[in-house]
C-alpha positions in Angstrom: -16.9 -38.0 32.5 -19.8 -35.6 32.9 -23.1 -36.4 31.2 -24.9 -33.7 29.2 -28.7 -33.5 28.9 -31.2 -31.0 27.6 -33.4 -29.0 29.9 -36.5 -30.8 28.7 -34.8 -34.2 29.3 -33.7 -33.0 32.8 -37.3 -32.0 33.5 -38.9 -35.3 32.4 -36.2 -37.6 33.8 -34.9 -35.7 36.9 -35.0 -38.6 39.3 -33.0 -40.9 37.0 -30.6 -38.2 36.2 -30.1 -37.4 39.9 -29.6 -41.1 40.6 -27.0 -41.4 37.8 -25.1 -38.5 39.2 -25.1 -39.9 42.7 -24.3 -43.5 41.7 -21.4 -42.5 39.4 -20.3 -39.6 41.6 -20.2 -37.5 38.4 -21.7 -34.3 37.1 -24.7 -33.8 34.8 -24.6 -30.7 32.6 -28.0 -29.3 31.8 -28.2 -27.4 28.5 -30.8 -25.0 27.2 -30.8 -24.4 23.5 -27.4 -26.1 23.3 -25.8 -23.9 25.9 -24.8 -25.1 29.4 -27.0 -23.5 32.1 -26.6 -25.6 35.3 -24.8 -28.6 36.6 -26.3 -31.4 38.8 -23.6 -32.6 41.2 -23.5 -35.1 44.1 -24.1 -33.5 47.4 -20.6 -34.4 48.7 -19.1 -32.5 45.8 -21.3 -29.5 46.5 -20.1 -29.5 50.1 -16.5 -29.7 48.9 -17.1 -26.7 46.6 -18.7 -24.7 49.4 -15.7 -25.4 51.6 -13.3 -24.3 48.8 -15.3 -21.1 48.1 -15.3 -20.2 51.8 -11.6 -20.8 52.0 -11.0 -18.6 49.0 -13.3 -15.9 50.5 -11.4 -15.9 53.7 -8.0 -15.9 51.9 -9.2 -12.8 49.9 -10.4 -11.1 53.1 -7.0 -11.8 54.8 -5.1 -10.4 51.8 -7.2 -7.3 51.9 -6.6 -6.8 55.6 -2.9 -7.4 55.2 -2.9 -4.8 52.4 -4.8 -2.4 54.7 -2.3 -2.9 57.5 0.6 -1.9 55.2 -1.4 1.1 53.9 -2.1 2.2 57.5 1.5 1.7 58.5 2.7 3.9 55.6 0.2 6.6 56.4 0.7 6.5 60.1 4.4 7.4 60.0 4.9 10.6 62.0 1.6 10.3 63.9 1.3 10.0 67.6 -0.4 6.8 69.0 -3.9 8.4 69.3 -3.8 9.7 65.7 -2.5 6.4 64.4 -5.3 4.5 66.1 -7.9 6.9 64.7 -6.5 6.4 61.2 -6.4 2.6 61.7 -10.0 2.5 62.9 -11.2 4.6 60.0 -9.4 2.5 57.4 -10.6 -0.8 59.0 -14.2 0.3 59.0 -14.0 1.5 55.4 -12.5 -1.8 54.2 -14.9 -4.0 56.2 -17.9 -2.0 55.0 -16.8 -2.3 51.4 -16.2 -6.0 51.8 -19.7 -6.4 53.4 -21.3 -4.5 50.6 -19.5 -6.8 48.0 -20.9 -9.8 49.9 -17.4 -11.0 50.9 -18.0 -10.9 54.6 -21.0 -10.8 56.9 -20.8 -7.7 59.1 -23.3 -5.6 60.9 -22.0 -2.1 61.8 -22.6 -0.7 65.3 
């Protein structure tokens, strides 16, 4: 069960709070003025959360790309191959630029 401490307690007893979290493999919620502000978690838990966040980010990117593919297919009906490739390229660049701007993917344009 997570432990809750005040910000001032966290400041004065950081080492012991950190050890408590690691030894018990549990979270410590740090409150300021009675409101939760941050959580101290064991490093292994942090790594697990990072992995989950990255998986979610990739899943979202894949879903956006699949949606883009369907949009391109719908718009490309009746186009010749060269026109379809041009439309595909334009849509892909727009979506990737948008996702990069939102911080969802790392991408440097040409």
